[in-house]
N, C-alpha and C positions, 0 to 999 in steps of 0.2 A: 504493500500500500504506500509506504513512504517513498519507494522508488518511483512510482507513477506520480505521486503528488509533487515531488521535486521536478520531475521531467515536464509535467504539464502546468506547473506553477499554480496548483490549486490546494485547498485545505481539506483535511480529513476531519469529519465529524461523525461520531458514533460508528466508527469503522466503515464509513461510507464516503466516497468522493462523488459529489454531484457535479457534473460538468456545467460550467456557466454557459449561458446562451451564446456568448461571444466566441467560445471555443468549439462547442458542439452540443450533442445530445447524449444522454445515457448516464450510466453509473459504473463505479467500481466499488465492490463491496468485499468485505472479508468476514469470514465466519470461523468459529473455533468449536466444532461439534464435540471434540475432546481436546485436551491440552496438547496431545501429541500430533494433531493434524490441524493445519490452517488451510481453509478453502478460500482462495481469492478468485473473484468472479468479475469479469469485465465485459460489458455490453454497451458499446458506444459508437457514435458516428461523429467524425471530426470534420470541421468546415475548412481547415487549412492543413497542408502537409505537416506531419510531425515525425521526427526521428527520435526514437528511444535508444539510449545507450546504456548497456549494463557493464559496469566497470568490474574488473577482477578484484577479488578479495582473497585474503590469506586462508580463511577457513570459514566453515559454517556448520552448525549443528543440525541443519535441515537438509533433507534430500528433496529437491524440487522436481515435480513433474509438470511441465508446462504444455498445455493442450491448446492447439489452434483449431477452434471449432467453426470458423467462418467458411462459408462457401467461396467467397472471393479470395483468390490466392494473393498472398503478400510476399514480401522479400525480407530475408534475414541475411545479414553479412556476418560470417564467422570464419576465423582461420584463413582469411584471404579468399574465401569462396562466398558466392551468393546462393542461398538456398531458397527455393520456392516453397512456401509454407501454406497450409490450409487443410481442411478435413479430407479432401479428396486427393492429396498428394502423399508421397512416401514420407513426408516430413510433418506429419500431423502432431507429433509429440516430440518435445525437446527436453533433454535432461543434461544440464551442465554441472561440472564441478565448480566450486566457488572461484577458482583461479581463472576461469574462462570469461572473457569479455565478448560481447556481441552487440550488434546494431540492427534495429528494426526500422523499416520504412512503413509508416502507418498510412493506409490508403485514405483518400478524401471522399466524403459524401457516400460512404458505404458502411453498413453496420458491421462492426468487428466483434467477434465473440470469442473470448479466451477464458480458460479455467486453469488455475494453478493449484496443485496440491503440495503443500510444504509439510514434509513428514519428518518427525524426529528420528535421526539415524539410529541412535542406540535402541530406541523402542522398536523400530522396524527390524533391526538385527536380531533382537530377542525373539522375534516371531518367525524368523526364516531358518529353515533347516539348511545348515551350511553345506553339508555333503551333497544334498540333492539340488541346491540352488547356488552352485558355486559362483556363477557369473554375477548374480545379484549381490552376494556377499563381497565379492571383489570390488564392485562399484562402491558399496557402502563403506568399505574400509580404505579405499584408495585415497592416498594423500597427494597424488600427482594430478596435473591437469588432464581433463578428459571431457568429451561431450558426446552424446549419442542422439540420433534421431530414430523415431519409430513411426509406423503407420497406425492410424486409428481403425479398429475393426468395427463392423456394423453393431456388434454387441456393445462395444464401448460407447458408440454414438447414442445408443438407446439409453444407457446409464447417464450420459451427459445431458440428454434431453430431460430426463427425470429430475436431475439436479437443477437444471434451468427452471423447471416448473416449481420445484420446492422453494427455490430462492424467491420466485414471484409471489409465494404465499408466506413471506417472512412475517413473523408475529403470531402465526397460528400455533396451537398446541402441538408439541412433539416434533416441531420442525428440526431442532438440533439432532434429535434421535434419528429421524429419517435421513438427514444429511450425513450423519455418522455412518449409517448403514450403507448408503449409496456410495459414499467416498471410499469405504473399505472395498466394496465390490469393484469399483473402478481401479483402485490400486492393485487389487488382486489380478484383474484382467491384464493390466500392464506388466506386472511382474511375471505372470505366466508366459507372456511373449518374450521377456528377457531370458527366462530360463531356457527357451528354445534356441537362443542364439549360440553360435560357435565363435571362437576367437577370430575366425576369418570372416565372419559375417555371412548372413543367409543369402546374399545376392551377389556373391563374389564373381560369378561367371556371366552376369548380366550387366550390360552397360546402362547408364542412367536413362537414356532415351527409351530403352525397352521397358524399364521399370515404370516410367511415367505412362507409357502406353498401356501397361497392364492395369494401372490404377484407373485409367480412362475406361477400360473394358469392364472393370469391376463396377464402376459407376453406371455404365450402360445396363448391366445386368440388374443392379439394385433398383434402377428407375423403371424397369420393365419386367418385374417379377411375375406379373400375371400372364405375360407372353414373351418369354425370354427369346432374344434374337438367336437365329441358328448359328452354329459354329462357323460356317463359311462366311457369314456376314461379319461376325466378330473378328475373324482372322483378317478379313479384308480391311476392316476399320483399324486394326492394329498394325497392318503392313507386315504380317507374319504368315507363315504356313500354318495350317491347322495343327499339325503335330508340334511345331515350336510353341504355338500359343498354349496348347494344352499342357505341355511340359513346363513352360515358364510360369504359367498361372499357378500350377500346383506347387511349384518351388517357392513362390512368393506367399501364397495364401493358404497353403497346406491342404487344399482340397482341389479336386478336378472342377471344371466349370459346372458340370451338371450337379455334382455333389454340393458345391457352394450355392448354386441357385436354389436347389431344393431345401437346403438347410435354412437359408434366409427366408424362403417362402413360408416355411413352417413356423419360423420365429415370428413372422408378421401375422400369420394366422393365430398364433397363441396370443399375441398382443391384442388383436382385434376381438377375440373371444373374451379375453380378460377385461376388456372395457365394458362388457355386458351390453353393448349397444347393438350387437348383430347376432343373428341366428347362425347355426352351423351351416345351413344351406347358403345364406347370404355371404358368409366368409368364403366358402368353397367356390362359389360362382365368381366372386370378385377376384379370386386368384387364378382364374382361368380353367377351373375344373368343370367339365361338362358332366362327368360321372362322379357323384359324391362319394361313392365307395372307394374310388382311387384316392380322393382327398382324405377320407377317414383312415385308410391304410397307411398313407404317407405320414399323417399326423401321429398315428399310433407307433409307427416304427421309430419316430424321433423322440416321443415323449412317454411312451409306455402305456398310454390309454387313448381311446378314441376321442374325437372332439366333443361328442355329446356327454361323455363321462367327465371330461375336463370341465365343460361348462357347468355341469351339475355340481362338481366339487367346489365351485366358487360361491355357491349359494349358502 
């Protein structure tokens, strides 16, 4: 909070920065669901270009997970390189050591949405199995400069959206408890991705342009879950052969294209049913199933019970 206040030359009141009309719209807020976790939330639109600079520091007791949730892609300069950041890029999450400085170019007249989880390192280390999560413990104990970027998964984006909704209900009973719960879920999802990393990196044999194309293909699939584009069309859009697209997609996202599309389609079905606004048939038809028994079987294969039983369990 103090970092943004200094950079934007504004005041902090009640853990909130309200942008003055001369600067832009929106707020920056900080919450402490428990003392070991600080949740900083930024949702704003700037009227003039702003450059934010993070200066290096000697040490910090916090492990920061910085999440770039905006659709509009931004630019971040670090280590002599310019990274394209945003929810649909390979650089949706940024984790720096305190010794790392960086520079952000904030876009003008566009809503920017960012979430930062500042976690107490000692507390987090006490919860991590060192033998089974060696890469994570190395980062938490590392005293040398480092930074990493990671991508946001659809499941992470759903948790972030829930946190966004919770923050909008600030002041209601049990909000801190809900924020605590969702923050832990988001932290866990991120750490699980880190555990899967190797020292060489998961994308060693792919060039950056290929990685960016794969994220574009993932976005195309997510935006057309009810009628996923055929493989040949996706391969054409990516400028790859079908076999290279299939192999590269699985390398980056851990599932084949068909597995990924089905998994996300069922997650969306579960979300819609959980809202209690739709019937089983309405959800099935909305996701492109003309045969509801096929929808029921796919749902049961993923969650262990059919849609009707799941809906009944919510009552």
